[in-house]
BAVEX-28828 format. One record per residue (C-alpha): chain; x, y, z; residue number from 1. Coordinates in steps of 0.1 Angstrom, whole numbers, plus 5000, padded with zeros to 4 digits. Layout:
# residues N
{unit->A | px->X | py->Y | pz->Z | pos->NUM}
...
END
This chain:
# residues 142
{unit->A | px->5528 | py->4450 | pz->4587 | pos->1}
{unit->A | px->5550 | py->4436 | pz->4614 | pos->2}
{unit->A | px->5537 | py->4405 | pz->4631 | pos->3}
{unit->A | px->5552 | py->4415 | pz->4665 | pos->4}
{unit->A | px->5544 | py->4444 | pz->4688 | pos->5}
{unit->A | px->5569 | py->4455 | pz->4714 | pos->6}
{unit->A | px->5560 | py->4484 | pz->4737 | pos->7}
{unit->A | px->5583 | py->4497 | pz->4763 | pos->8}
{unit->A | px->5567 | py->4503 | pz->4796 | pos->9}
{unit->A | px->5578 | py->4516 | pz->4830 | pos->10}
{unit->A | px->5573 | py->4492 | pz->4858 | pos->11}
{unit->A | px->5575 | py->4498 | pz->4895 | pos->12}
{unit->A | px->5587 | py->4469 | pz->4915 | pos->13}
{unit->A | px->5570 | py->4469 | pz->4949 | pos->14}
{unit->A | px->5593 | py->4459 | pz->4977 | pos->15}
{unit->A | px->5597 | py->4463 | pz->5014 | pos->16}
{unit->A | px->5634 | py->4466 | pz->5015 | pos->17}
{unit->A | px->5652 | py->4486 | pz->5005 | pos->18}
{unit->A | px->5622 | py->4502 | pz->4987 | pos->19}
{unit->A | px->5602 | py->4502 | pz->4956 | pos->20}
{unit->A | px->5620 | py->4510 | pz->4924 | pos->21}
{unit->A | px->5613 | py->4518 | pz->4887 | pos->22}
{unit->A | px->5625 | py->4492 | pz->4862 | pos->23}
{unit->A | px->5622 | py->4490 | pz->4825 | pos->24}
{unit->A | px->5600 | py->4464 | pz->4809 | pos->25}
{unit->A | px->5586 | py->4455 | pz->4775 | pos->26}
{unit->A | px->5551 | py->4442 | pz->4766 | pos->27}
{unit->A | px->5553 | py->4419 | pz->4736 | pos->28}
{unit->A | px->5526 | py->4405 | pz->4714 | pos->29}
{unit->A | px->5533 | py->4381 | pz->4685 | pos->30}
{unit->A | px->5507 | py->4372 | pz->4659 | pos->31}
{unit->A | px->5522 | py->4337 | pz->4657 | pos->32}
{unit->A | px->5512 | py->4331 | pz->4693 | pos->33}
{unit->A | px->5479 | py->4350 | pz->4693 | pos->34}
{unit->A | px->5465 | py->4341 | pz->4727 | pos->35}
{unit->A | px->5496 | py->4352 | pz->4746 | pos->36}
{unit->A | px->5514 | py->4383 | pz->4757 | pos->37}
{unit->A | px->5549 | py->4384 | pz->4771 | pos->38}
{unit->A | px->5562 | py->4407 | pz->4797 | pos->39}
{unit->A | px->5600 | py->4410 | pz->4794 | pos->40}
{unit->A | px->5623 | py->4423 | pz->4821 | pos->41}
{unit->A | px->5659 | py->4430 | pz->4811 | pos->42}
{unit->A | px->5689 | py->4416 | pz->4829 | pos->43}
{unit->A | px->5693 | py->4447 | pz->4850 | pos->44}
{unit->A | px->5659 | py->4441 | pz->4865 | pos->45}
{unit->A | px->5665 | py->4406 | pz->4878 | pos->46}
{unit->A | px->5683 | py->4393 | pz->4908 | pos->47}
{unit->A | px->5706 | py->4370 | pz->4888 | pos->48}
{unit->A | px->5713 | py->4393 | pz->4859 | pos->49}
{unit->A | px->5694 | py->4374 | pz->4833 | pos->50}
{unit->A | px->5664 | py->4384 | pz->4812 | pos->51}
{unit->A | px->5631 | py->4374 | pz->4827 | pos->52}
{unit->A | px->5601 | py->4366 | pz->4804 | pos->53}
{unit->A | px->5566 | py->4359 | pz->4817 | pos->54}
{unit->A | px->5541 | py->4346 | pz->4793 | pos->55}
{unit->A | px->5504 | py->4347 | pz->4800 | pos->56}
{unit->A | px->5470 | py->4351 | pz->4783 | pos->57}
{unit->A | px->5461 | py->4384 | pz->4765 | pos->58}
{unit->A | px->5426 | py->4379 | pz->4779 | pos->59}
{unit->A | px->5439 | py->4378 | pz->4814 | pos->60}
{unit->A | px->5458 | py->4411 | pz->4809 | pos->61}
{unit->A | px->5427 | py->4427 | pz->4794 | pos->62}
{unit->A | px->5403 | py->4414 | pz->4822 | pos->63}
{unit->A | px->5428 | py->4426 | pz->4849 | pos->64}
{unit->A | px->5423 | py->4462 | pz->4838 | pos->65}
{unit->A | px->5387 | py->4461 | pz->4852 | pos->66}
{unit->A | px->5387 | py->4434 | pz->4879 | pos->67}
{unit->A | px->5410 | py->4410 | pz->4898 | pos->68}
{unit->A | px->5419 | py->4380 | pz->4878 | pos->69}
{unit->A | px->5442 | py->4350 | pz->4879 | pos->70}
{unit->A | px->5445 | py->4321 | pz->4904 | pos->71}
{unit->A | px->5479 | py->4307 | pz->4895 | pos->72}
{unit->A | px->5514 | py->4321 | pz->4888 | pos->73}
{unit->A | px->5501 | py->4354 | pz->4875 | pos->74}
{unit->A | px->5474 | py->4375 | pz->4892 | pos->75}
{unit->A | px->5463 | py->4409 | pz->4880 | pos->76}
{unit->A | px->5441 | py->4437 | pz->4893 | pos->77}
{unit->A | px->5433 | py->4474 | pz->4888 | pos->78}
{unit->A | px->5441 | py->4500 | pz->4915 | pos->79}
{unit->A | px->5439 | py->4537 | pz->4921 | pos->80}
{unit->A | px->5461 | py->4541 | pz->4951 | pos->81}
{unit->A | px->5460 | py->4579 | pz->4951 | pos->82}
{unit->A | px->5424 | py->4582 | pz->4938 | pos->83}
{unit->A | px->5436 | py->4597 | pz->4905 | pos->84}
{unit->A | px->5461 | py->4575 | pz->4887 | pos->85}
{unit->A | px->5449 | py->4542 | pz->4873 | pos->86}
{unit->A | px->5475 | py->4515 | pz->4877 | pos->87}
{unit->A | px->5476 | py->4478 | pz->4869 | pos->88}
{unit->A | px->5491 | py->4455 | pz->4895 | pos->89}
{unit->A | px->5506 | py->4423 | pz->4884 | pos->90}
{unit->A | px->5518 | py->4397 | pz->4909 | pos->91}
{unit->A | px->5541 | py->4369 | pz->4898 | pos->92}
{unit->A | px->5545 | py->4337 | pz->4919 | pos->93}
{unit->A | px->5574 | py->4314 | pz->4916 | pos->94}
{unit->A | px->5588 | py->4285 | pz->4938 | pos->95}
{unit->A | px->5613 | py->4311 | pz->4951 | pos->96}
{unit->A | px->5589 | py->4337 | pz->4961 | pos->97}
{unit->A | px->5568 | py->4365 | pz->4945 | pos->98}
{unit->A | px->5572 | py->4398 | pz->4928 | pos->99}
{unit->A | px->5546 | py->4426 | pz->4926 | pos->100}
{unit->A | px->5549 | py->4451 | pz->4898 | pos->101}
{unit->A | px->5528 | py->4481 | pz->4889 | pos->102}
{unit->A | px->5522 | py->4496 | pz->4855 | pos->103}
{unit->A | px->5504 | py->4527 | pz->4842 | pos->104}
{unit->A | px->5470 | py->4513 | pz->4831 | pos->105}
{unit->A | px->5470 | py->4536 | pz->4801 | pos->106}
{unit->A | px->5502 | py->4521 | pz->4788 | pos->107}
{unit->A | px->5487 | py->4486 | pz->4791 | pos->108}
{unit->A | px->5454 | py->4497 | pz->4774 | pos->109}
{unit->A | px->5474 | py->4512 | pz->4745 | pos->110}
{unit->A | px->5493 | py->4480 | pz->4741 | pos->111}
{unit->A | px->5462 | py->4459 | pz->4741 | pos->112}
{unit->A | px->5445 | py->4482 | pz->4716 | pos->113}
{unit->A | px->5475 | py->4478 | pz->4692 | pos->114}
{unit->A | px->5474 | py->4440 | pz->4697 | pos->115}
{unit->A | px->5437 | py->4439 | pz->4689 | pos->116}
{unit->A | px->5442 | py->4459 | pz->4658 | pos->117}
{unit->A | px->5466 | py->4432 | pz->4647 | pos->118}
{unit->A | px->5445 | py->4402 | pz->4658 | pos->119}
{unit->A | px->5410 | py->4411 | pz->4670 | pos->120}
{unit->A | px->5398 | py->4394 | pz->4701 | pos->121}
{unit->A | px->5379 | py->4363 | pz->4692 | pos->122}
{unit->A | px->5398 | py->4357 | pz->4660 | pos->123}
{unit->A | px->5430 | py->4343 | pz->4676 | pos->124}
{unit->A | px->5424 | py->4308 | pz->4664 | pos->125}
{unit->A | px->5423 | py->4319 | pz->4628 | pos->126}
{unit->A | px->5460 | py->4330 | pz->4632 | pos->127}
{unit->A | px->5473 | py->4297 | pz->4645 | pos->128}
{unit->A | px->5493 | py->4276 | pz->4621 | pos->129}
{unit->A | px->5484 | py->4242 | pz->4636 | pos->130}
{unit->A | px->5503 | py->4222 | pz->4609 | pos->131}
{unit->A | px->5535 | py->4241 | pz->4614 | pos->132}
{unit->A | px->5532 | py->4239 | pz->4652 | pos->133}
{unit->A | px->5526 | py->4201 | pz->4650 | pos->134}
{unit->A | px->5556 | py->4197 | pz->4626 | pos->135}
{unit->A | px->5578 | py->4216 | pz->4650 | pos->136}
{unit->A | px->5566 | py->4195 | pz->4679 | pos->137}
{unit->A | px->5574 | py->4163 | pz->4661 | pos->138}
{unit->A | px->5609 | py->4176 | pz->4652 | pos->139}
{unit->A | px->5616 | py->4184 | pz->4688 | pos->140}
{unit->A | px->5604 | py->4149 | pz->4698 | pos->141}
{unit->A | px->5630 | py->4131 | pz->4676 | pos->142}
END
């Protein structure tokens, strides 16, 4: 079984000008970093033409499906703007500004289900390799 889950998702960048647009993105979960998820935007989706990766807690993403969460660089909340389609809104804050992106909530739920099949919620600590992480940290410090 692979230790990484990549799931392509369609994101909608919410903007005032010129207008909102669809952009590709990938949700990534790696058993080696069991508490985190990564949201990867390809170079075509960024202003400077480089890949953009946001890393935040898997629990934050899961909680954001049912209620507003986050108080820092990443804030997430559920929405049903047309009364029918469930979406997940993710707001990213940087020193240079902010970006608001929407996802189909069903895609995010599917991704989280797959990640929890790999590493059940509550068992993340069992998948950490503390000794290897410490050794890598010490190598970087030299």
